[in-house]
N, C-alpha and C positions, 0 to 999 in steps of 0.2 A: 459557660453552659453550652451545650450544642445547639440548642435553639436559638442562640444569638450569632451564630456564626455568618459570615458573608462569604456566600461562594466567590472564588476568583477564576478569572482564567488568564493563567499565567504559562507563558512559552516555555518548553525544557531549556532553550538559552539564557531565560531570566530568572530561573528558579533561586539562584543562588541571591541573586539582588532583593527579590521577593523576601525571601527567607530572612536576610539582613534588614527589613523594613518590618515584620512581624508574623508574615506569611506563615501557618501552619499546613504539614501536609496528613489529609484523611487516607489512608492506607486503603480502606476499605470500599472508598466512594473513589480513589485515586484521583483527587482532586486537592487542591490549595485552595484554603479560605482567610478569612481574615477571623481572629478569635474574637471579635467584637466590633459593632457598628462604629464607624468614625475615625478610623484608622486613616488620616487623610495619605499616608505615605503609601496604601496601598491602592489609591482611586485609580490611577494609571492602569490596573489589572482589573476594576470592575467587570463581574461577568455580562455579556451580552445575551440575549434572549438562546435558549437552545436549539438549535437544528432540527427540524421537524424528522421523525425517524423515516418518513419518506422522502427523499427529494422530488421536487416537482418534476415530472418525466421520469423518474426513474424504473428501471424494470427490476424487479428482485429475481426475476425466474432466469433472467438473461445469464447464459454460462455457467449452467449448474455443474458440479462434480470438479473434480481435477482433471486439469489438462495442462498442456506446454500452451502459455501462451503470450508467443515472444511479441515485442513491441518493433514496430519498423525502425531501419539505423536512424532514418531521418527525424525521429521522433524520440531518440534516445533522451534521459534525463529530465523530460517535461511529464515526469508523473504529475500526478494530484497535489503532491506534499508541496514539491517545488512550485507549483504555482497558485498557491493559497498562502495567504500572508499568515505569519506568526501563529498571533492570536487566534484567527480564526481555525488555524488547524486543530488546535488545542480543543475548540468546540465539537468541530468536525470528527475528529478522533474518538472523543467521547460519546458522540454520537454512533459511530461506527461499532464500536465494541459494546455499549450497552445494549444495543437493538440485537445481538447477537449472543445476549447473554455473556459474555465474556469467555466465548468458546469459538473456536475454528468452526464456520460454517460448511466444511468441508468433512474434514475429520474428526471433527467435536472436540478436540483437544484443548484443555485450559493452557496459562501460561504456566509456565516453569523456569524460576529464573535459574535454579539448580543444575537444569541441562541446556539451559541457553534457549529455551523456548519461548517466544514473546509472539504477542497477537500483532498483527500487521495488517494497514489498509491495501488492496490490489483494484486497481480499477481493471473493469470489464468497458471494451470499446466497441463501438459499432462503425466500420470503414463503411463508407460511400465511394466507388472506384470511383464514378463520373466526375465528382466534384471535389475527390481529393480533401475529405473533410473525416476526420476522427472523431468521432462522438462520443464522450462519456456518455453510458447508461445507467451504470451501475457501481456502487464500491460495496465489496465486499470485505469479511474481516477473517484474515486469515493467519493460521500459526507459520513459525518459522520455516517451518519442514514442508509445508505445502507451499510458501510462496515460494520458496528455493525453487521447487518443481516448475512451477509458472513460468520462471526466469531462468530456464535451463540453460541458455547460453552462459549467462553471468554466472549459473553454477560450475560452469566448465573452467570458468578463469579461475575462478577462487578455488579450485580443486577438489569441487562438493560432486562432481556428475555422478560417482558410483551411488554418492548416500539420497542424490534426487531421484536417480532410476529407481533403486530401492522402495521408496517411499511412494514413487509415484505406482508401481506395480503393486504394494502394500495394500494402498488405498481404492485402487483400482479394480484390484484383481485378474488386471492384465498379464497374460505369460510373457514371458521375456523377447518372443516374435513380436508379438503385438504391441507393447511397448517400444520397442524400437520402431516400427514401423510408424506409431505415433508418432514420435519423436522427429523423424524423418520427415514426415508429411508438416508439422509445425514449422522447420526449418525451411522445406519449400516455399512456403505460404510465406515466411518473412523475407525471403528471399524476393519474391514477386514485388511484396508492398515497399519494399525499402529503395525500389527504381523510383520510386516518388516522394515528392517532398507534401506533408499532409498538415492539413491547418487543424486546430484542435478547437472545438465546440464543448465548452463548458457549462453550458447553458443550466444544468440541473443545479450546478452551484450557484450562480449570479442568481439564479431565480429565487432560490431559498436563503438571499442574503449573506452570502459566503464572499468575502473579498480576496480577489485574486491579485497574487505577484505577477509582474512581467516573466513569463517563460524564456530560456533563451531563443534568439534565433537561429533560423534553419543554418544559416553559416557558421554561428557558433559551435551550434550542435556539431555540425561535420568535421569539425576541430579536434573535437573529445576523443579521446580513444573509446574503440568499441569495446562493447562487453557482450557481444556474441559470436563464437566459435563454428563454425560448420563441424557437426557431432562424426564421429568416427563411425566408420561402415560398422563395424561389430559390436557387441556389447561394451559397456564400461569397465575398464580394468580394475577387476575385484582387488587386486593388490593395491591399488593406487592409495597415497596415504592421502588422507582430508581430515579439514580441521574444522 
C-alpha cells in the first residue's frame, strides 16, 4: 500500500544498486521509496528532512527573465552540483523543481523526454569586486533550452549557438541586433571578471543544512579546457549544424 512507503534519497549514480535492494521508483513523485518499512538494506538511503523552499538568505527576485549569464573562467566547474554531496543534491534538486511546479521559471516549459528537454538547476550569483567573492543568492529551475542560453559560451562549444540565439530572441522578444548586443555585453563582463580568482560563498546552502563537497581548487580549474569562446561579430550562422 502507498501509505506504507518510506521515501528515500537515492543519488542517480546509486539508483541501480538501490533498485537491486528493493527500492522502487514513483514516476509521479519522481522519487525512490522502500515499498514497506524495515527494509534494512535500504537504510543507507533513508531520507533526510526536506530542504526549505526558501533557502536562508536566498533572493528569488534576483536575475529574473532570460539572459546570458557567464561564469568567470576562474570559477568554471564549481557549480552547485559539483559542490554538493550526492545525497544532498537529490534533496536540493527535488526542492528546486518542486517549488517551480516542475516548470521552467523563465519560459514555463515542462520536461519533455521526447525532445530532450529537461528541468535543470541554475545558479544566480552576486559578485563582490572588492573582496573577490562570488556569492550564491538564488537557485532557479530552468529548462534545457533556457539553461543553454545562460551558458552561451558552452553552447558555442557544443555547436548550439544558433539554437541558443534563436531561443533567446523567442523568449525575450529581442530583435536580432538587440540580442547580439546583449551577448557581446555578457562576454565583455565575463572577460573582466575572468581576470581574477573568485572565492565561493555558498552560505545559503550550508545554513539550510546542505552538505558541501570540496570544489576543485583554482589551479585545478585553470587546467581544465575552457568552455567559453568569444562570439563572432555577426549573427550566428543559420546553416550551422546543431545537435
